C-alpha positions in Angstrom: -34.2 12.0 32.6 -30.7 12.3 31.0 -29.4 9.3 29.0 -25.5 8.9 29.3 -23.0 6.6 27.6 -19.7 6.4 29.4 -16.4 4.9 28.3 -12.7 5.3 28.9 -9.3 3.8 28.1 -9.9 3.6 24.4 -6.2 4.1 23.5 -7.0 5.1 20.1 -10.1 2.9 19.5 -13.2 4.9 18.7 -16.4 2.8 18.8 -19.3 4.1 16.7 -22.0 1.6 16.1 -21.7 0.5 19.8 -22.6 3.8 21.2 -26.3 4.2 21.6 -28.2 7.4 21.0 -28.1 9.4 24.2 -27.9 12.9 25.5 -24.3 12.9 26.7 -21.3 10.7 25.9 -18.8 10.7 28.9 -15.1 9.9 28.3 -12.9 9.3 31.3 -9.5 9.6 29.8 -6.8 7.6 27.9 -8.0 8.4 24.4 -4.6 8.9 22.4 -3.2 5.8 20.7 -0.5 4.0 22.5 1.9 4.1 19.6 1.9 7.9 19.4 1.1 8.9 23.0 4.5 10.6 23.7 4.7 12.2 20.2 3.0 15.6 20.5 2.8 16.4 16.9 1.3 13.0 15.9 -1.0 13.2 19.0 -2.2 16.7 17.8 -2.9 15.5 14.4 -4.8 12.5 15.6 -6.8 14.4 18.0 -7.8 17.1 15.4 -8.2 14.9 12.4 -9.6 11.7 14.0 -11.0 12.3 17.5 -12.8 15.6 17.0 -14.6 14.3 13.7 -15.6 11.1 15.6 -16.9 12.8 18.6 -18.9 15.3 16.4 -20.6 12.3 14.7 -21.6 10.5 17.9 -25.4 10.2 18.5 -25.6 12.8 21.3 -25.9 16.5 22.2 -22.7 16.8 24.1 -19.5 14.9 24.7 -17.9 15.4 28.2 -14.1 14.6 28.0 -11.4 14.0 30.9 -7.7 13.2 30.1 -5.9 10.2 31.4 -2.4 9.2 32.4 -1.6 8.2 28.7 -2.9 11.5 27.3 0.5 13.3 27.4 -0.7 15.7 24.7 -3.4 17.1 27.1 -0.8 18.0 29.6 0.3 21.2 28.3 2.8 22.1 31.0 4.8 19.1 30.0 5.5 19.9 26.3 4.3 23.5 25.4 7.7 25.2 25.8 9.2 22.6 23.5 6.5 22.8 20.8 5.1 26.4 20.9 3.5 26.1 17.5 1.4 23.0 18.3 -2.1 24.1 19.4 -3.3 22.7 22.7 -6.4 20.6 23.3 -8.2 23.8 24.6 -7.2 25.7 21.5 -8.3 22.8 19.2 -11.7 22.8 21.0 -12.5 26.6 20.9 -14.7 26.1 17.9 -16.1 22.8 18.8 -19.2 23.5 21.1 -20.3 19.8 21.1 -17.1 18.8 23.1 -16.6 19.9 26.6 -13.0 19.4 28.0 -13.0 19.2 31.9 -9.8 19.6 34.0 -10.5 20.2 37.6 -13.6 22.0 36.3 -17.3 21.6 35.9 -20.2 22.3 33.5 -24.0 22.1 33.5 -26.0 20.4 30.8 -29.7 20.5 31.0 -29.6 21.1 34.7 -27.2 18.1 35.4 -23.9 19.2 37.0 -20.7 17.5 35.8 -17.2 17.6 37.1 -14.0 16.2 35.6 -10.6 15.5 37.0 -7.6 13.6 35.3 -5.3 13.0 38.3 -3.8 9.5 39.2 -1.4 8.4 41.7 1.8 6.3 42.0 3.0 6.4 38.4 5.9 9.0 38.2 6.6 10.1 34.7 3.0 9.6 33.4 0.6 12.4 32.7 -1.3 13.8 35.5 0.5 11.8 38.1 0.4 13.4 41.6 1.5 12.5 45.0 -1.1 15.1 46.5 -4.4 13.9 45.1 -6.4 15.6 47.9 -5.6 19.1 46.6 -7.5 18.3 43.4 -10.3 16.0 44.8 -11.2 18.7 47.5 -12.2 20.9 44.6 -14.9 18.6 43.6 -18.2 20.2 44.6 -20.2 17.7 46.6 -23.4 18.5 45.0 -22.1 17.4 41.6 -24.5 14.9 39.8 -21.9 13.2 37.5 -18.2 13.0 38.5 -15.8 12.0 35.8 -12.2 11.0 36.9 -9.6 8.9 35.2 -8.7 7.4 38.5 -11.3 5.2 40.2 -12.1 5.2 43.9 -10.4 2.6 46.2 -12.7 -0.5 46.0 -13.8 -3.1 43.3 -13.9 -0.3 40.7 -10.2 0.2 41.3 -9.3 -3.5 41.6 -7.6 -5.6 38.9 -10.2 -8.3 38.2 -8.6 -9.9 35.1 -6.3 -12.9 36.1 -2.9 -11.5 35.3 0.3 -10.6 37.1 -1.4 -8.0 39.3 -4.6 -9.8 39.8 -6.7 -8.6 42.8 -4.5 -5.6 43.4 -6.3 -2.4 44.3 -5.0 0.7 42.6 -8.1 2.9 43.5 -7.7 6.3 45.1 -8.3 6.4 48.9 -8.6 10.2 48.7 -11.4 9.9 46.2 -13.1 7.2 48.2 -12.9 9.4 51.4 -14.6 12.2 49.5 -17.4 9.9 48.3 -18.0 8.5 51.8 -18.2 11.8 53.5 -21.6 12.5 55.1 -22.4 15.6 53.0 -21.5 14.2 49.5 -24.4 14.1 47.2 -22.7 12.9 44.0 -25.0 10.5 42.1 -22.8 8.8 39.6 -19.1 8.4 39.3 -17.4 7.1 36.1 -13.6 6.2 35.8 -11.2 3.9 34.2 -7.5 3.5 34.4 -7.7 0.0 35.9 -9.1 -1.6 32.7 -10.7 -4.7 34.4 -12.2 -2.9 37.5 -15.6 -3.8 38.3 -17.9 -2.7 35.5 -21.1 -3.7 37.1 -21.1 -0.9 39.7 -20.2 -0.4 43.2 -22.0 2.0 45.7 -19.6 4.1 47.8 -21.5 6.3 50.2 -24.4 7.7 48.2 -22.6 7.6 44.9 -22.8 4.7 42.3 -19.4 4.1 40.8 -18.7 2.5 37.5 -15.4 1.5 35.8 -16.1 2.2 32.1 -12.9 1.1 30.4 -13.6 -0.5 27.1 -10.4 -2.5 27.1 -8.9 -5.2 29.2 -5.4 -5.4 30.9 -4.0 -6.6 27.5 -5.5 -3.6 25.7 -8.1 -5.7 23.9 -11.5 -4.2 23.2 -13.8 -6.3 25.3 -16.1 -4.1 27.2 -19.2 -2.3 25.7 -19.6 1.4 26.3 -21.8 1.8 29.5 -25.4 3.2 29.1 -27.4 4.5 32.0 -30.4 6.8 32.5 -30.0 9.5 35.2 -33.3 10.7 36.7 
């Protein structure tokens, strides 16, 4: 049995006491604070001096991290040529064995297979926006145990459930839903965020239990607890 705590869309808020002792903490993107998200130097300082120490103090063995559309610092191709002296996320984590950063890649922890992907759709100008999500989601192994994406699948996990200007609009990924509904997909758990008020209670798509694990609402208030689950 693996104990997992999952959260996303922290936007600079780093819960500590609210995170239960577990084996793995999963973070599904949007970690950089809103006020510095387009400032590469400030984002790097925050990531190295605030985020990494916080992650290393969490009551778990490993932290699995995926980027989100607000995490411009993670998207090296966008800024690297302009700021060649600023270390990338990958470089910052070279000597941080507890933190595993996934970008269209996977890892195995105690026999449990994880896969992470940051891509979102329909937001030109934002980090990891793509008009061809299928090329990335097709890479996901269908025998993955825990899928971590920033974008949720099309459905209740991707629907704005907070009564605001876009209430009841579904922004989930159809390409991701099609993957989960395929007959040979054996993914057990899917964690995502992006749509802050998407269904947190869980929605089964195909054989996969999908959870929105954002800790903030559509107004960026910290209102949702980090999600705890035991995977057998």
